[in-house]
C-alpha positions as CSV (number, residue, x, y, z in Angstrom):
1,R,16.3,-8.6,-22.9
2,V,18.0,-5.3,-22.4
3,T,19.8,-5.6,-25.7
4,H,16.4,-5.6,-27.6
5,M,15.4,-2.2,-26.1
6,R,17.0,0.2,-28.6
7,W,15.9,3.3,-26.7
8,L,18.3,2.4,-23.9
9,W,21.3,2.3,-26.3
10,G,20.9,5.5,-28.2
11,D,21.5,6.0,-32.0
12,D,23.5,3.6,-34.2
13,D,26.3,6.1,-34.4
14,D,29.4,4.8,-32.6
15,N,30.0,8.1,-30.8
16,A,26.4,8.2,-29.5
17,I,26.6,4.7,-27.9
18,S,28.2,5.4,-24.6
19,T,26.2,3.1,-22.3
20,S,27.4,-0.4,-21.6
21,H,25.1,-3.4,-20.9
22,M,25.4,-2.8,-17.2
23,A,24.4,0.9,-17.5
24,A,21.5,0.0,-19.7
25,T,20.4,-2.6,-17.2
26,V,20.6,-0.1,-14.3
27,M,18.6,2.5,-16.4
28,L,15.9,-0.1,-17.1
29,G,15.7,-1.0,-13.4
30,E,15.4,2.6,-12.4
31,T,12.7,3.2,-15.0
32,M,10.7,0.2,-13.9
33,R,11.1,1.3,-10.2
34,W,9.8,4.7,-11.1
35,M,6.8,3.2,-13.0
36,V,5.8,1.1,-10.1
37,C,6.4,3.7,-7.3
38,H,5.0,6.7,-9.1
39,F,2.4,5.3,-11.4
40,V,1.2,1.7,-10.6
41,I,1.0,2.0,-6.8
42,P,-0.7,5.4,-6.7
43,L,-3.2,4.1,-9.3
44,L,-4.0,1.0,-7.3
45,R,-4.3,3.1,-4.1
46,S,-6.8,5.4,-5.8
47,I,-9.1,2.6,-6.8
48,F,-8.5,-0.2,-4.2
49,Y,-8.0,-0.6,-0.5
50,V,-5.2,-3.1,-0.2
51,T,-4.9,-5.2,3.0
52,E,-3.6,-8.5,4.4
53,S,-5.9,-10.9,6.0
54,E,-5.5,-13.5,8.8
55,F,-7.5,-16.2,7.0
56,S,-5.5,-15.9,3.8
57,S,-2.0,-16.2,5.4
58,K,0.4,-14.0,3.4
59,R,-1.9,-13.1,0.5
60,V,-2.7,-9.5,-0.2
61,L,-6.4,-8.7,-0.8
62,F,-7.7,-5.9,-3.0
63,Y,-11.1,-4.4,-2.3
64,R,-12.7,-1.7,-4.4
65,K,-13.0,1.4,-2.2
66,P,-16.9,1.5,-2.2
67,V,-16.9,-2.2,-1.0
68,W,-14.3,-1.5,1.7
69,S,-16.3,1.5,2.9
70,I,-19.4,-0.8,3.4
71,F,-17.2,-3.3,5.4
72,R,-15.7,-0.5,7.5
73,N,-19.1,1.1,8.3
74,L,-20.7,-2.3,9.2
75,S,-17.7,-3.1,11.5
76,M,-17.8,0.3,13.2
77,K,-21.6,0.0,13.7
78,K,-21.1,-3.4,15.4
79,L,-18.3,-2.1,17.6
80,T,-20.1,1.0,18.8
81,T,-23.5,-0.7,19.4
82,K,-22.6,-4.2,20.7
83,Q,-19.0,-4.3,21.9
84,Y,-18.3,-0.9,23.4
85,K,-20.4,1.3,25.6
86,E,-20.2,4.9,26.5
87,L,-19.1,5.7,30.0
88,G,-20.2,8.6,32.1
89,R,-17.8,10.9,33.9
90,K,-18.3,9.4,37.3
91,E,-18.0,5.8,36.0
92,T,-14.8,6.7,34.1
93,A,-13.3,8.4,37.2
94,A,-14.1,5.4,39.4
95,L,-12.5,3.0,36.9
96,L,-9.3,5.1,36.6
97,E,-9.1,5.6,40.4
98,N,-9.2,1.8,41.0
99,Q,-6.8,1.0,38.2
100,Q,-3.3,0.0,39.2
101,M,-0.4,1.0,37.0
102,G,2.6,-1.2,36.5
């Protein structure tokens, strides 16, 4: 409850208490937003790689960065050795020449 957070309301002196319940609620919301945007999210990003996955529908997955690096390296190795091949200049030119646009 906002009323239990004395630091939002100031001193007990009647002149010092100038915030209403609404102002205290807004101040608490802004403080929480600042904490999440400028502290929690950067901390998570520095430790984890955050991603969504097809198999887990709308869940967010957190991988430690060293683990994600292993996944990424294995995937890139598979792509470059088994699924893609390097084309020479002549082969590339021939493919582009025969390609129809639009």
